[in-house]
C-alpha angles and dihedrals in degrees: 000000000000121000096246090053092048090048091049091050089050092050092047091048091052096043094040122257096224089047090054092050092045091048090053089051092050090046093056093044089051091047090050093051094042092047092048091052092047095047092044089055089050092054097249110165111269092233091058091046091050095048095048091042092052092047089056101032097046094059088044091054091046090051091049092048091044090055088058097038098056090062089058095044125089093259125133107244087226088074096050090095089055090056092049090045092054089048092052091041091055090049095045095044095053092041089054093048091050091048093050091047092048096051094050112111110264093005125107138159115238109245092359095190093054092043091048092051095044098043096042089048091051092043089051090054089046089051090048090052093048090045093051091048090047092048092048091051091047091049092049090045092051091049090048091046091050092050091043090051088053090051092044089050088052090046092048090049089050093047091047090050091049092047093049092045099054091101097038126045091193091059089047092054090047093054092043089054090046092051092046091050090050092052092045091051090065112095093210119080113262118197143167120207132196119223091263091055097257114150104241101172135010142160127242091262088077090056093043093050099042099034092229121133121238091252091054094048092048090066095045133094117219093253093063089067091067139059118266089252090062099037094086093053091046092051090048091050091052091051091049091050094054092043099046103023096246140049143177132196141163121218142143112265110220116221125211092259092051101260116144117218121185112234137177115218124199122179143163135192124266134183117235123216086259089060091250119143114231134174113238122185153141131253118207127194110241097177092121092055092047092047090051091053091049090050091053091049090049092051090049091053091048093050091048091051091049090051093048093047091046090052091047090050090055095045102044135060091195107102091180091059091047093050093047092049091046094053091045095051094044093051092046098048095041088047088230125146096225141038129167147177115218117198118209115226123234092261092052092232105106138034119213121214092238100167136001150136129234097023124128115276112274095023097101111083095013112052118086132195127206115254096189107046106117095225096039119120090220092052090046090053092050090051094057129069093212135060117279116227122200118192097177121005092195091065097034113128102180096070143337129254117253121242089263090065100036092049089056095048094247115176107165142015152128126258130182140169121268106218130006124334091240095047108024119186094197145294135290115203140164127200143189132199092229128068108259142179112225123207126230088251090057091052093047090049093055091045091050091052090049089052091052090051091047092052092047091049091049091048091049090049090050092049092050091049090047093049090049091051091048091049091049091047092049090049090049091048090049091052090048091050090050090049092048091049093047093046093047092045093048091050092058095075100051089043091054089050092052091048092047094051092046089053090049090051090050092048098045105031105028090107092052095052124086123225093273092050091050089051091052090049090050090052090051093049091047091049092050091050092049090047089053090051092049092049090049090050091048090051090051090048093052093049100049092107101030100043099035121120124237114273119263139159108295124197104214090201089065090045093054091046089058091046091051090051092050092048097040095114092046091049093050094044092053094039088232123181116212122185122188134192121216104292125221134229115254139176116257151088106305095206094050093045089052088054091051097051093040090056092046093049092046090054091047090054096041094050097044094111124217096327124078109270117265109193129179125194116201137171138201134182123238112178108295092347135086120211113208115193130191113198126189132180094222136123095298128213126278113246092242090058099046095083096051105042092090090061121098114273092008113126131210091234141010115299087244091068101048144016097226121142097227092236101090101082092038088054090048091052093051093048092049090048088054086055089052090243138116136247121198141162134227112189142163115195110247094012105067146264136264119203114193130188129187121218133177114258117242115257094244095040105124097184 
């Protein structure tokens, strides 16, 4: 190896090969982002920016991922500098080519900076790929060499033994025994194959693993030790070994009793003393690696199920569907035959099989389990704040299985509380008919599903309580409305009597009363009139929901024209000026909306102060809503009064300044609430008031 290469490997080893590759990845990602921002500022088309950015960023991301991946791959760390060297070589080689091409007379690369970044990024990824392949091959070669060296050492020992034993058969037998013992002492399977696949030599590990005797193996070909599904790949691996000198394959070795054990086989060719080529190799048990992969897949399935069930719990109000789906998914993922949800009764004495899969027909919804028996598994589960794991029910000493489990041949399982330990709702459990050892991930999975069910049950309970409260509140409001209507209606008759007698007194005895008496009589008549107005307003307030018309498309221009007509005398008497923008079409009750805007305009006129009223009506669109605002330049409303003027019998100003009933704005608020809108006030004392209402736009309103 040349000195520059040795020096480069040394530098990369010191600096850190993965760090160099990762730094290149980060560099290209940074270049891609920086370039995109710069070109975007220069007005370059986004498509061009995206294409160039992806051509630079994608190799950067691959380099960054490759720096992480090689640490997880089966690559000897000694070869990491080779990978980094290939990566830098790819970058440098293409950069040099581009530079030479660019400096030739009359030759130039279009957009050299972009081309340099893109091509060097791609060449770096190409170098990374070549480096990884090279490192993998070197790693495999080293492993093979090591194993070959072991075999060669064995072969050398054997040859030495044979050479030393030419003159003494006893010494030959001794060394043969010694060599055999050395081979047999190796835990891995050692084997020698003829070209036709016949097993010519093996150590005792092959017998111990497969269960076959030496005499049985001597008559076998290598393919008979595997299932038919793997025999083709084994035969192909043997052919490759004899053709190329080495081979490698993974397959499940089949034992005599039918067990399948995953193995990795590596072999290389050797020449026997008889000048015959054989394939000698080692087989290594990779069950632990395979089991780890299966465990990761199982955890992924469990996490996916938890996510799906959590989403279903949020999207559905059907607890029965959620519980069924939960039991189905748990049984499927755990590969158990049974899963169930037990619901605890109100007395806490029995658990009903509410949902489940695998149970005998008719069991779900009818079978119960005791929750109080001291030696019951269900009672034991309810007494513990953690999941209960059973590996073999037949040898369990903490409790016994109820008839529901024993009648179904249950042997193992996991059970846990649904809900809190202090107030359990029930139990979630899953069972199998074979003794099993469950992992911590399995236990956590079942607990997570139980937590999802508990949250859904609590949410359902809250919704039902809320609906019950709303129904009770609506019923209470309805009774109050009926009372208000009845009270207001019944007050009309005595009030009419008072008004009638006051009018009779005024007609018959006006001449007999002095000035003070006439003033008292005027106060009484005015009070009766105001009382009549208040009762009328209260009646209107109580009948907003019950007497309202169905919603329809309402042209607010027509509504305001009616309001102007109703207030014509008031407008003329106050010399009011009212300006209106073009008004939209909304959805609502036309009669109630006329009441709203008539009350608002009356207030704007009444509270105008000493100057003639100047009122502006404006509108603006906000999504599917229109905001209609009525602004006056009157006396305004003090801040401390702005929050209470929408309450019944609360007035926008002191009673000394107006004769209002205090029901108008409260009525407006209730009508607007029926229209699912809002009404609010913005006011500055002495400068004016703006009353705004929000209403839903009509479907065909194009404004």
